[in-house]
VOGU-3710 file (C-alpha; in Angstrom, 3 decimals, decimal comma):
1> mtkitkftvd> 0,000/0,000/0,000  1,221/3,472/-0,888  2,494/5,388/2,143  3,489/8,990/2,787  7,267/9,020/3,227  8,110/12,698/3,738  7,114/16,333/3,258  9,111/19,359/2,138  8,208/23,042/2,188  9,704/25,845/0,070
11> dvrfptskdl> 9,472/29,604/0,634  8,763/30,846/-2,904  8,502/34,602/-3,539  7,881/36,548/-6,738  9,001/40,206/-7,005  5,617/41,656/-7,991  6,402/44,815/-6,005  8,692/45,800/-8,897  5,771/46,623/-11,207  3,190/47,254/-8,434
21> tgsdaihtdp> 1,035/44,300/-9,451  -1,118/43,570/-6,426  -0,752/47,051/-4,938  -3,661/48,352/-2,897  -4,405/50,815/-0,097  -2,889/48,672/2,661  -0,450/46,440/0,773  1,512/49,013/-1,210  4,446/46,793/-2,245  3,462/43,100/-2,198
31> dysatyvtvy> 5,780/40,321/-3,306  3,308/37,556/-4,111  4,529/34,423/-2,347  3,699/30,797/-1,623  4,642/28,368/1,091  4,918/25,411/-1,241  4,365/21,948/0,256  5,341/18,719/-1,484  4,131/15,341/-0,200  6,255/12,362/-1,204
41> tsdnnlkgfg> 4,976/8,787/-1,215  6,372/5,297/-1,624  5,150/5,507/-5,227  7,681/7,763/-6,962  5,065/8,729/-9,542  2,578/9,978/-6,971  3,139/13,285/-5,168  0,861/15,900/-3,651  1,316/19,667/-3,762  -0,202/22,489/-1,774
51> iaftigkgnd> 0,317/26,147/-0,927  -0,673/28,918/1,394  -0,502/32,384/-0,155  1,276/35,388/1,408  2,724/38,657/0,083  6,399/38,450/1,066  7,752/38,889/4,594  6,269/36,307/6,900  6,196/33,586/4,276  9,062/31,963/6,158
61> ivaecikhff> 7,010/31,993/9,371  4,175/30,067/7,711  6,727/27,624/6,270  8,176/26,960/9,725  4,719/26,412/11,186  3,871/23,900/8,461  6,780/21,699/9,559  5,126/21,118/12,949  2,377/19,087/11,288  4,520/16,750/9,179
71> plfvgktide> 4,957/14,028/11,847  1,179/13,543/12,061  1,077/12,157/8,524  4,407/10,488/7,695  3,987/6,717/7,613  0,239/6,743/6,977  -1,134/5,179/3,811  -3,025/7,311/1,312  -6,069/5,106/1,935  -5,852/5,967/5,647
81> ierdigklwf> -5,554/9,664/4,830  -8,593/9,545/2,546  -10,682/7,554/5,031  -9,809/9,719/8,038  -9,319/13,143/6,405  -12,075/14,731/8,484  -10,681/13,446/11,777  -7,130/14,356/10,796  -8,179/17,878/9,875  -9,889/18,422/13,210
91> qcvdhsqlrw> -6,882/16,916/15,004  -4,736/19,654/13,440  -7,027/22,662/13,979  -7,867/21,526/17,500  -4,273/20,611/18,457  -4,073/21,019/22,219  -0,898/23,150/22,063  -0,667/24,707/18,591  -4,247/26,002/18,775  -3,088/28,480/21,438
101> lgpekgvvhm> -1,469/30,438/18,617  -4,844/30,702/16,818  -7,154/29,156/17,559  -8,367/28,359/14,022  -6,987/31,509/12,479  -3,734/33,178/11,530  -0,460/31,474/10,743  -1,413/28,083/12,184  -4,604/27,931/10,156  -2,777/28,911/6,961
111> avaaifnslw> -0,297/26,142/7,691  -3,158/23,670/8,072  -4,578/24,875/4,748  -1,261/24,307/2,958  -0,902/20,795/4,393  -4,446/19,741/3,597  -4,408/21,360/0,173  -1,487/19,033/-0,598  -3,321/16,031/0,852  -6,480/16,721/-1,154
121> dliakknnkp> -4,305/17,016/-4,257  -2,853/13,602/-3,426  -6,257/12,020/-2,789  -7,691/13,316/-6,071  -4,675/12,011/-8,004  -4,936/8,629/-6,295  -8,547/8,495/-7,550  -7,506/9,633/-11,068  -9,691/12,740/-11,037  -9,436/16,522/-10,926
131> lwkfiveskp> -10,225/17,568/-7,364  -13,529/19,290/-8,181  -14,792/16,172/-9,932  -13,674/13,874/-7,099  -15,571/16,049/-4,605  -18,799/16,396/-6,593  -18,889/12,683/-7,401  -18,536/11,737/-3,730  -21,653/10,644/-1,862  -23,273/12,999/0,685
141> dtimewltfk> -22,606/10,495/3,482  -18,900/10,481/2,599  -18,713/14,285/2,404  -20,313/14,643/5,827  -17,445/12,624/7,305  -15,029/15,336/6,139  -16,787/18,179/7,944  -16,882/19,554/11,466  -19,810/21,540/12,813  -18,157/22,574/16,057
151> yiedvltkde> -19,048/26,200/16,886  -21,461/26,569/13,928  -24,254/24,072/14,611  -26,426/26,841/16,037  -26,757/28,236/12,487  -26,176/25,127/10,359  -26,987/21,704/11,746  -25,607/18,443/10,421  -29,084/17,496/9,240  -29,486/20,775/7,345
161> aynillenqk> -26,110/20,346/5,647  -26,855/16,749/4,733  -30,241/17,651/3,295  -28,704/20,403/1,134  -26,216/17,915/-0,278  -28,903/15,248/-0,735  -31,369/17,601/-2,443  -28,783/18,713/-4,987  -27,796/15,195/-6,005  -30,649/14,976/-8,523
171> yknnriekil> -29,345/18,019/-10,434  -25,691/17,015/-10,364  -25,241/15,383/-13,754  -26,962/18,206/-15,641  -24,866/20,782/-13,811  -21,650/18,938/-14,625  -22,576/18,938/-18,312  -23,388/22,628/-18,198  -20,210/23,629/-16,403  -18,095/21,579/-18,802
181> segypsytta> -19,579/23,371/-21,802  -19,984/26,891/-20,415  -17,417/27,275/-17,643  -17,896/29,640/-14,709  -17,909/33,463/-15,058  -15,126/35,593/-13,585  -14,208/39,194/-12,871  -10,785/40,731/-13,334  -8,758/42,782/-10,885  -5,920/43,234/-13,346
191> agwlgysdek> -6,941/46,714/-14,526  -7,538/48,307/-11,156  -4,344/48,247/-9,069  -3,671/51,503/-7,239  -0,131/51,835/-8,545  -1,188/51,883/-12,219  -1,297/55,023/-14,393  -4,479/56,219/-16,106  -3,064/55,181/-19,453  -2,323/51,669/-18,241
201> ivqlcnhyms> -5,785/51,334/-16,695  -7,523/52,311/-19,943  -5,301/49,993/-21,978  -5,986/47,066/-19,635  -9,734/47,694/-19,495  -9,927/47,632/-23,270  -7,743/44,532/-23,427  -9,888/42,556/-20,992  -13,145/43,646/-22,596  -11,802/42,322/-25,895
211> qgwrhfkvkv> -11,162/38,981/-24,141  -14,741/38,706/-22,872  -14,656/40,218/-19,372  -17,601/42,339/-18,243  -16,796/42,639/-14,511  -13,964/44,875/-13,254  -12,703/45,357/-9,698  -10,987/48,620/-8,772  -8,709/49,230/-5,795  -9,585/52,299/-3,703
221> gldleadvkr> -8,884/53,705/-0,272  -5,996/56,173/-0,218  -7,641/59,363/-1,493  -11,361/59,879/-2,069  -10,964/62,436/-4,859  -8,451/60,226/-6,701  -10,728/57,203/-6,253  -13,689/59,031/-7,780  -11,577/60,144/-10,752  -10,318/56,583/-11,295
231> lelirntvge> -13,873/55,212/-11,142  -15,064/57,852/-13,608  -12,213/56,892/-15,929  -13,047/53,190/-15,731  -16,815/53,684/-16,058  -16,303/55,869/-19,137  -13,953/53,234/-20,584  -16,024/50,093/-19,989  -19,467/51,682/-20,451  -22,720/51,137/-18,607
241> dchimvdanq> -23,134/47,505/-19,652  -20,152/46,352/-17,594  -20,106/45,863/-13,825  -17,693/47,667/-11,493  -16,864/46,716/-7,918  -14,371/48,336/-5,534  -11,998/46,962/-2,917  -10,741/49,153/-0,063  -8,591/46,393/1,463  -9,498/47,204/5,087
251> qwnveqsikh> -8,354/50,831/4,835  -11,124/52,802/6,587  -12,779/52,999/9,962  -16,569/52,702/10,079  -17,447/56,382/9,611  -14,941/56,771/6,769  -16,409/53,702/5,097  -19,885/55,204/5,120  -18,606/58,509/3,680  -16,630/56,862/0,873
261> inaykkfdll> -19,265/54,321/-0,095  -21,958/56,980/-0,318  -19,641/58,974/-2,605  -19,322/55,952/-4,915  -23,053/55,299/-5,298  -23,322/57,114/-8,620  -21,123/54,423/-10,201  -23,718/51,676/-9,570  -21,230/49,330/-7,911  -21,799/45,583/-7,804
271> fveeptspdd> -20,269/45,523/-4,316  -17,791/47,234/-1,994  -15,146/44,868/-0,632  -13,442/45,086/2,774  -14,248/48,720/3,620  -13,042/48,207/7,208  -11,429/45,590/9,453  -12,244/42,067/8,231  -12,880/41,047/11,856  -15,400/43,810/12,618
281> vmgfakikke> -18,764/42,134/12,180  -20,629/44,888/14,028  -18,775/47,544/12,015  -19,917/45,945/8,771  -23,470/45,819/10,117  -23,350/49,566/10,935  -21,980/50,394/7,495  -24,635/48,293/5,805  -27,374/50,119/7,717  -26,077/53,502/6,502
291> vgdvrlatge> -25,345/52,725/2,837  -28,671/51,166/1,938  -28,749/48,693/-0,928  -24,992/48,763/-1,628  -23,710/45,220/-1,134  -20,744/44,640/1,194  -18,245/41,891/0,423  -15,676/40,290/2,695  -14,132/36,955/3,593  -10,698/36,676/1,994
301> acggrimfkq> -9,052/37,436/5,344  -11,530/35,488/7,501  -9,529/32,814/9,227  -12,278/30,270/9,712  -15,886/29,207/9,576  -16,734/30,947/12,869  -16,119/34,404/11,376  -18,237/33,524/8,345  -20,977/32,288/10,665  -21,153/35,699/12,371
311> flesgamnvc> -21,049/37,715/9,158  -23,737/35,589/7,525  -26,062/35,368/10,512  -25,903/39,138/11,171  -26,594/40,120/7,555  -23,354/42,127/7,501  -21,965/40,087/4,573  -23,853/40,381/1,279  -21,135/38,761/-0,838  -19,146/35,841/0,597
321> qidscrlgsi> -15,492/35,789/-0,483  -13,990/32,488/0,546  -10,237/32,037/0,217  -8,614/28,692/-0,536  -5,728/29,212/1,915  -7,130/31,328/4,751  -9,792/28,722/5,370  -8,547/25,299/6,356  -8,767/23,731/2,889  -11,709/21,747/1,473
331> neiltvllma> -12,845/20,476/4,876  -13,752/23,949/6,076  -14,563/25,548/2,727  -17,452/23,131/2,265  -19,048/24,146/5,577  -18,815/27,835/4,617  -20,333/27,151/1,187  -23,194/25,332/2,918  -23,742/28,202/5,374  -23,709/30,786/2,592
341> hkfnvpvfph> -26,275/28,741/0,683  -28,548/28,555/3,714  -28,432/32,343/4,133  -28,852/32,923/0,384  -25,591/34,870/0,137  -23,724/34,498/-3,189  -20,149/33,220/-3,070  -17,519/35,188/-5,032  -14,237/33,372/-4,237  -11,098/35,453/-3,703
351> aggvglceyv> -8,273/34,677/-6,116  -5,304/36,392/-7,760  -2,052/36,005/-5,863  0,060/32,893/-6,435  -1,972/29,852/-7,403  -5,253/31,099/-5,982  -6,898/31,172/-9,413  -5,751/27,583/-9,908  -7,392/26,682/-6,608  -10,667/28,614/-6,768
361> qhlcmidyvl> -11,650/27,247/-10,159  -12,219/23,951/-8,323  -14,149/25,669/-5,522  -16,625/27,446/-7,810  -17,297/24,184/-9,682  -17,944/22,416/-6,363  -20,277/25,179/-5,160  -22,257/25,161/-8,403  -22,588/21,407/-8,867  -22,849/20,191/-5,291
371> ingkkdnkvv> -24,558/22,994/-3,368  -25,886/26,109/-5,028  -26,688/25,411/-8,675  -26,475/29,082/-9,669  -23,832/31,029/-11,519  -25,742/33,739/-13,344  -25,455/36,168/-10,435  -21,926/35,208/-9,342  -18,381/35,724/-10,564  -15,016/34,480/-9,376
381> eyqdslhehf> -11,925/36,665/-9,173  -9,281/36,289/-11,865  -5,851/37,902/-11,917  -3,763/37,495/-15,053  -0,321/36,994/-13,529  2,108/34,237/-12,454  0,184/31,431/-14,162  3,267/30,656/-16,224  4,875/29,133/-13,113  2,330/26,295/-12,878
391> kfpckmnngn> 2,329/23,007/-14,758  -1,470/23,034/-15,087  -2,564/26,696/-15,146  -6,220/27,644/-15,186  -7,830/27,936/-18,600  -10,097/30,863/-19,481  -12,597/31,166/-22,315  -14,406/34,459/-22,963  -13,977/35,501/-19,324  -15,023/32,101/-17,933
401> ymppqdlgys> -13,027/29,594/-15,912  -13,151/26,258/-17,708  -13,258/23,140/-15,485  -9,798/21,647/-14,898  -9,252/18,288/-16,565  -5,812/17,454/-15,138  -5,614/15,238/-12,074  -5,455/16,833/-8,617  -5,771/20,399/-7,346  -3,871/22,169/-10,181
411> iemkensvte> -1,198/23,659/-7,928  2,017/21,871/-8,942  4,655/24,457/-9,820  7,377/24,142/-12,430  10,630/22,983/-10,848  12,671/25,783/-12,413  10,255/28,384/-10,975  10,636/26,963/-7,473  14,411/26,887/-7,869  14,689/30,417/-9,242
421> fsypngeywr> 12,342/32,157/-6,819  12,972/30,257/-3,573  13,856/32,703/-0,815  16,550/33,647/0,069  18,836/31,294/-1,875  17,070/31,067/-5,239  18,847/32,506/-8,250  16,622/35,587/-8,474  16,989/36,576/-4,813  20,739/35,900/-4,721
431> nn> 21,202/38,348/-7,590  18,774/41,086/-6,553
//
């Protein structure tokens, strides 16, 4: 039987701060980075890969944390991992000592995500399927074994979750056919970084419209007058038939948020993302009360299902932005998707970064086929950068993510990319 023999973790950083890709109101000079986990097995042809995403400094801290979990898995068979993946996940997030550093948030939770992302990649490959297809073809009873309802059963019971999964089984095959032919719609952030000139913004808007995109996200937050001018520029460029959303990246306090959002109303925004602290549920609720029908989006920085529970139950979250690495991998993502469905809140997964687009394409397929069955009113983030470093990059068609056909979770990086951009000893960082 195939056993796990060892893990490795690499600190991989890309110098995106050089051209200001990824720049926003809070993160002015990000170097998009990945803690890159490789799982080795007794079968030399079978490996698993996983990441957690960061933006430079601190990537090494996540990498060190990841190492603490390796001994829990080395020596186990892949069959054992697949059978007990729910119990193993909870064993990690509820670790009697490591949880003190969280619990279930922050560095430890990102480390858990990286580990389990690699294990899910391994499980899908062992079953000869892309991850999304392995998940959606699994039986509801099996899926329930992967999940924990600790701390959230007051808003989503096990019976409710099971019934959602069971009810959607009868639509599954038709949805799979539809997603294979149509894909899943996306929005682009690529034209709206704060560090870009007006000329570059116009050029990029026109480029992405020509490629089929009709949803554009714009970074705001440093200067209200400049934000309004940028939004006017983008609205005039893309026209009234395209959708615009803005992302303040946690920049404002509550009163500032209300002032800025009200100033943006004339642009008919699809949503406003992270106007204030991503932990401030009551702050979001106050903002929502004052800005009327403007939708508020958050979730990319929510460390776990408990934060999502509060945002969803309070009505403070109108757009749910799950992240593939902040949440504790598939085990926890599924519970959040189920909660969002219960509260009728659309899920717009957070992507961009390093490998996040490769990840979230699986998540939106899972949400559509297994849980929600809707995609006409939802879009997934897409950022057109760093895909060249992956062996199986996401495929887009007319602004839509097309379902991955390669085995696993689509996150394996090219060996020369890992070698060149490993920090601090990779060729790029030694020479710069």
